[in-house]
Phi, psi and omega in degrees: 000315186298321181296335178281353184291147179284134174299326179290325187221076185301328181276355187268337188306314182299332176278342183258060175258191184295323178295323181293317175297312173307306183294329171306306182291317183305328180263006179084018182286148171294150178294133182291112187298338181282349186271069174301125195300330183283339178268334182224066181298333176290322174300314180297320174300313178296319179296319180300313183294327182289329178296319175302315180289321185299316174306309176303318177297322184290318174304321181294311181304320183289328183287315179307320181291324178296314181299311185297317181299306178299325175294319174295328182288315184298315181298325176294320177296316178302320173301313179298319178300317186293325179295311184289329171299311176304320176293313180308317190269358180277104185289349177275351178268153179304149182297325183294321178300310181294318178297311185294327174297315180299315179300303176310317184301314184295326179290316181288332178290319180295313180299317175302315186297322180292318183289323177297315176300326179295313182298318181293326178288321174294330179292319174296314176299322172302313181300316181291321178294322173292325178294322176298313179297317180294322179294316183293322176293316182293326178293319181300311188295319178299326183282353178288000000 
């Protein structure tokens, strides 16, 4: 072990291995400037793999935000759909008002169905991305 210590930073070598590099990058940490890649190739390799996982995690967070936004839109549409159903089904309202509510209701239901399919597609994409992150992370730790 002593022979693998860096002459510039003799105390650092045990700390600067692949796992440390991976976990630094995976959590968005900066590359340790003292870890010159030719002196600490394991750290550099681990950091590189961790950056790949970090990029996928960022993509996952962006996808989660899109899903959350679309879900909020869908919930707002459901509220409007409920109000329009009440209007359409209210026998005490004029027939023109009920007919207009029926027309608007069909438009909003169509929009809701489209939005629901988009959310479902994004959920599937999210699941695939999460699985890829898990696979990359597991493969890295198995390689140690």
